[in-house]
C-alpha positions as CSV (number, residue, x, y, z in Angstrom):
1,M,43.3,137.4,152.9
2,T,39.8,138.9,151.6
3,F,37.2,136.8,149.3
4,T,33.4,137.2,149.3
5,L,30.8,135.4,150.8
6,S,27.6,135.1,152.9
7,A,26.1,134.2,155.7
8,V,23.2,133.1,158.2
9,A,21.6,134.1,162.1
10,S,18.2,133.1,163.8
11,R,18.0,133.9,167.3
12,T,19.5,137.0,169.3
13,V,21.9,135.3,172.3
14,S,24.2,138.5,173.0
15,E,23.0,142.0,171.7
16,N,23.8,145.0,172.7
17,P,20.9,147.8,171.3
18,S,22.9,151.0,173.3
19,T,26.2,150.4,171.3
20,D,27.0,153.5,168.9
21,T,27.6,151.4,166.0
22,G,24.7,152.9,163.8
23,A,23.0,150.0,161.5
24,W,25.8,147.5,161.6
25,R,24.9,144.1,163.5
26,A,26.5,140.7,163.2
27,V,24.4,137.3,162.9
28,F,26.8,134.0,163.7
29,V,24.6,131.6,161.6
30,D,25.6,128.3,162.4
31,A,27.0,128.4,166.3
32,N,27.6,125.0,168.0
33,P,27.0,125.1,171.7
34,T,30.6,125.5,172.5
35,L,31.1,128.7,170.1
36,S,27.8,129.7,171.3
37,E,28.9,130.0,174.7
38,V,32.5,131.9,173.6
39,S,30.8,133.9,171.7
40,S,28.7,135.5,174.4
41,R,31.8,135.3,176.6
42,L,33.7,137.2,174.5
43,H,31.5,139.9,173.3
44,R,31.8,142.9,175.0
45,A,29.5,145.7,175.7
46,D,31.2,148.5,173.6
47,D,30.9,145.7,170.9
48,L,27.9,145.9,167.7
49,P,24.6,144.1,168.3
50,L,25.6,140.4,167.8
51,T,22.6,137.7,167.1
52,I,23.4,133.9,168.2
53,N,21.5,131.7,165.6
54,R,21.8,128.3,168.6
55,Q,20.6,125.9,165.2
56,P,24.0,125.3,164.0
57,N,22.3,123.2,160.9
58,I,20.4,125.5,159.6
59,T,20.1,125.5,155.4
60,P,21.0,127.6,153.0
61,A,17.8,128.3,152.2
62,E,17.1,129.7,155.2
63,L,20.2,132.1,155.2
64,P,18.4,135.3,154.1
65,A,15.8,135.2,157.0
66,A,18.5,134.1,159.3
67,L,20.2,137.3,158.7
68,A,17.1,139.5,158.5
69,G,19.5,142.4,157.1
70,A,21.9,142.1,158.6
71,P,25.0,143.6,156.9
72,I,28.3,140.9,158.8
73,A,27.5,137.5,159.0
74,I,30.0,135.5,161.1
75,V,30.2,131.7,159.0
76,D,31.4,128.5,160.7
77,H,30.5,125.7,157.9
78,T,27.2,126.4,156.6
79,H,27.3,126.7,152.9
80,L,26.8,130.3,151.0
81,P,25.7,129.8,147.2
82,T,25.9,132.5,145.4
83,D,22.3,132.7,144.5
84,I,21.4,132.7,147.9
85,A,23.5,135.2,148.7
86,R,22.2,137.3,146.4
87,Q,18.7,137.1,148.7
88,C,21.0,138.3,151.6
89,E,19.5,141.8,151.2
90,G,22.3,144.2,153.1
91,L,24.6,142.0,153.3
92,K,28.2,143.4,153.1
93,H,31.1,141.6,155.1
94,V,31.5,137.5,155.9
95,V,33.6,136.5,159.0
96,F,34.5,132.9,158.2
97,L,35.8,131.3,161.3
98,G,38.7,129.5,159.3
99,T,41.4,129.8,155.7
100,G,39.1,127.5,153.6
101,P,36.1,129.2,152.6
102,R,35.9,128.0,148.8
103,S,34.8,124.5,150.3
104,Y,31.3,126.2,151.4
105,M,31.0,129.5,148.6
106,N,32.7,130.8,145.7
107,P,34.8,133.7,146.7
108,E,35.0,135.4,143.4
109,E,31.2,135.2,142.4
110,L,30.7,136.7,146.0
111,A,32.3,139.6,146.0
112,D,31.6,140.5,142.3
113,I,28.1,141.0,144.4
114,G,29.8,143.2,146.9
115,I,30.5,140.9,149.9
116,T,33.4,140.8,151.3
117,V,34.9,137.0,152.9
118,H,37.5,137.7,156.5
119,T,39.3,134.9,157.1
120,I,41.5,133.7,160.3
121,K,44.8,132.2,160.2
122,G,47.2,130.9,162.9
123,Y,44.3,130.2,165.4
124,G,44.3,126.6,166.0
125,D,47.9,125.9,164.9
126,T,49.2,124.2,167.5
127,A,45.6,122.1,167.8
128,V,45.7,121.1,164.0
129,A,49.1,119.9,164.4
130,E,48.2,118.4,167.8
131,C,45.8,116.2,165.8
132,A,47.5,115.6,162.7
133,F,50.3,113.7,164.8
134,G,47.4,111.4,166.1
135,L,46.0,110.4,163.0
136,M,49.6,109.7,161.8
137,W,49.6,107.5,165.3
138,A,46.7,106.2,165.5
139,A,47.7,104.8,161.6
140,A,50.8,103.6,162.6
141,R,49.7,101.8,165.4
142,N,47.0,100.8,163.5
143,F,44.5,101.8,166.9
144,G,41.2,102.6,165.2
145,R,40.9,98.7,164.1
146,M,41.6,96.9,167.0
147,D,39.7,99.1,169.2
148,R,36.4,98.6,166.1
149,E,37.4,94.7,167.0
150,M,37.9,94.5,170.3
151,R,34.6,96.1,171.1
152,A,33.0,93.5,168.7
153,G,34.5,90.2,171.0
154,N,37.3,89.9,168.8
155,W,41.5,89.8,169.6
156,L,42.4,91.3,166.7
157,R,46.5,91.8,166.8
158,S,48.1,94.1,164.5
159,D,51.5,94.9,163.9
160,A,52.8,98.7,163.6
161,L,55.2,101.0,162.2
162,Q,57.7,102.3,164.3
163,L,57.4,106.0,163.9
164,T,61.0,107.1,165.4
165,G,63.2,107.3,161.8
166,K,60.9,107.6,159.8
167,T,60.7,110.2,157.3
168,L,57.3,112.9,157.5
169,G,56.6,114.9,154.2
170,L,54.9,117.7,154.7
171,V,52.5,119.0,151.5
172,G,52.4,123.3,152.7
173,F,54.3,124.4,155.2
174,G,52.5,127.0,157.0
175,G,51.5,127.9,161.0
176,I,50.3,123.9,161.3
177,A,53.0,122.3,159.4
178,Q,55.7,124.3,161.3
179,E,54.2,122.9,164.2
180,L,53.6,119.3,163.2
181,A,57.3,119.5,162.2
182,R,58.5,120.6,165.6
183,L,56.6,117.3,167.2
184,A,57.8,114.8,164.6
185,R,60.9,116.0,165.1
186,G,61.1,115.5,168.8
187,I,60.1,112.2,168.3
188,G,63.0,111.5,166.4
189,M,61.7,111.9,162.6
190,R,63.3,113.0,159.6
191,V,61.1,116.5,158.4
192,I,61.3,117.3,154.6
193,A,58.5,119.6,153.0
194,W,57.2,120.9,149.9
195,N,56.0,124.8,149.7
196,R,54.5,126.2,146.3
197,T,57.0,129.3,147.6
198,P,60.5,129.6,148.5
199,K,61.0,128.6,152.5
200,T,63.2,127.9,155.1
201,H,63.1,126.5,158.3
202,E,65.5,125.1,161.1
203,G,65.8,121.3,160.7
204,V,63.0,120.7,157.8
205,E,64.6,120.0,154.0
206,F,62.8,121.7,151.2
207,V,62.3,119.5,148.2
208,E,60.3,119.1,144.9
209,L,56.9,117.4,145.4
210,D,57.6,114.4,143.9
211,T,61.0,114.1,145.9
212,L,58.6,114.6,148.4
213,L,55.9,111.5,147.8
214,A,58.2,108.9,146.6
215,Q,60.8,109.5,150.0
216,S,57.7,110.1,153.0
217,D,57.0,107.3,155.0
218,V,54.0,109.7,156.0
219,V,52.6,112.3,153.9
220,S,50.4,115.3,155.5
221,L,48.4,117.7,153.7
222,H,48.4,121.2,154.8
223,L,47.6,123.9,152.2
224,L,44.9,125.9,151.5
225,L,42.0,124.7,148.5
226,T,42.4,127.1,145.9
227,D,41.7,126.4,141.9
228,E,45.3,125.4,141.9
229,T,45.6,122.6,144.5
230,R,42.3,121.4,143.8
231,G,43.0,117.7,143.4
232,L,46.7,118.2,143.6
233,I,47.1,114.7,144.8
234,T,46.2,113.0,141.7
235,A,45.9,109.2,140.9
236,E,49.4,109.8,139.6
237,R,51.1,110.9,142.4
238,I,49.6,108.3,144.5
239,A,50.7,106.3,142.5
240,S,54.5,107.5,143.1
241,M,54.0,107.5,146.8
242,R,56.4,104.6,148.3
243,D,54.4,101.4,149.4
244,G,53.1,101.2,152.1
245,A,53.4,104.6,153.2
246,I,50.4,106.8,155.2
247,L,48.6,109.6,154.4
248,V,47.2,112.2,156.8
249,N,44.8,114.7,155.6
250,T,44.1,117.9,158.1
251,A,43.6,120.2,155.3
252,R,40.9,120.0,152.9
253,G,39.2,117.1,151.5
254,A,38.9,118.0,147.6
255,L,42.8,118.6,147.8
256,V,42.9,114.5,147.1
257,D,41.3,112.9,144.6
258,E,38.8,110.6,146.8
259,A,38.1,108.3,144.0
260,A,42.2,107.1,143.5
261,M,42.9,107.3,147.4
262,I,40.1,104.8,148.3
263,A,41.2,102.5,145.2
264,A,45.0,103.0,146.7
265,L,43.5,102.1,150.3
266,E,42.2,99.1,149.4
267,S,44.8,97.9,147.1
268,G,47.5,98.7,149.9
269,K,49.2,101.0,148.0
270,L,48.1,103.1,151.0
271,A,48.8,101.6,154.6
272,H,46.4,104.3,155.7
273,A,45.1,107.0,156.3
274,G,43.8,109.1,158.9
275,L,41.7,112.2,157.8
276,D,39.6,114.6,159.6
277,V,38.5,116.2,156.7
278,F,36.3,115.2,153.2
279,T,35.2,116.3,149.9
280,V,31.3,115.8,151.0
281,E,31.1,117.2,154.6
282,P,29.0,115.9,156.8
283,M,30.0,112.7,155.5
284,P,27.2,110.6,154.0
285,A,25.8,108.0,155.7
286,G,27.1,104.5,154.4
287,H,30.1,106.6,152.4
288,V,32.7,103.7,151.4
289,L,35.6,105.3,153.4
290,T,33.7,104.1,156.9
291,T,33.7,100.4,154.9
292,L,37.3,100.8,154.9
293,P,39.4,98.5,158.1
294,N,42.8,100.9,156.6
295,V,40.8,104.1,157.6
296,T,40.8,106.6,160.5
297,L,38.5,109.2,160.5
298,S,38.1,112.5,162.8
299,A,35.1,114.6,162.4
300,H,36.4,117.7,160.8
301,S,37.2,118.4,164.5
302,A,40.6,119.2,164.5
303,F,40.8,123.0,165.8
304,R,38.2,122.4,168.4
305,T,40.1,123.0,171.5
306,P,39.6,125.2,174.3
307,E,42.4,127.8,173.6
308,A,41.8,127.5,169.5
309,N,38.0,128.1,170.0
310,N,38.8,131.4,172.4
311,N,41.6,132.8,169.3
312,L,39.0,132.0,166.9
313,I,36.1,133.8,168.2
314,G,38.7,136.6,169.4
315,A,40.2,136.7,166.2
316,A,36.6,137.2,164.5
317,L,34.9,139.6,167.0
318,D,37.9,141.6,166.3
319,H,37.1,141.4,162.2
320,C,34.1,142.8,163.5
321,R,35.4,145.9,165.0
322,R,37.6,146.6,162.6
323,I,34.8,147.1,159.6
324,V,32.5,148.5,162.1
325,K,35.8,151.3,162.7
326,T,36.3,151.6,159.0
327,Q,32.8,151.9,157.6
328,A,32.2,154.6,160.9
């Protein structure tokens, strides 16, 4: 899938000026320490020059100077407004570390100004599925609240939902959902799914979205964020869910009407939410979700395992190599 985008960089960590790549060079604009190390390790002697900015909290306004005319930007989490992208002279390609650039930029607008965005799929399917599985368990057992209360000196004992024999509904059925289905079937859950295009998969029953929401004890979201999927889980759809259901989201926060989800959590319509993604990231201090006892929070870290990091950066560097090869 190809879009349009822009990115940033600052300091050179791994660079090979002797490589015969002409004017082509790349900047990793917002590398955290882990991804910096992986990038340096996987960057080859025959690759195009790579500058790694080790300041992951770079602001959009700092991007033009950080890129300094580089034609390729590698972007993990920095927002790239179109007006900033226009100021990034020479930028032609953005390699976005994931599948959801729309949370950080407007791909169509960027395409209109000649910047192509490359996305990376499949690098962390198992890692994200395991995170969703963990959030589901934590929600069902209320581990987060009991942990907080015990640290505060309170002996809170909580009744739990036994997941064996319950129904897991997967909204979207790509690689991550397939991995989660495998895990859930392993503990004896019934797995149903809805996908925007027809699919079949052993051991999974495909149903309409309304049927899935009505029948599922746990609903887990696994969709890309697009104009069609933004706000898909509306107040009306939340109301149609089974009373006391659990909602898990490791996809994109904007798939859900956040205000409606919060109201359902406060009323008890939703028993719990396990969330790795949010409408605004990083989550602002004092956000209402941090005050609710029936929410388990994870800081958009579902894919962050050594295996997934290696897959992710390896794929990003492969994108850079293909770009140079096709432009040579």
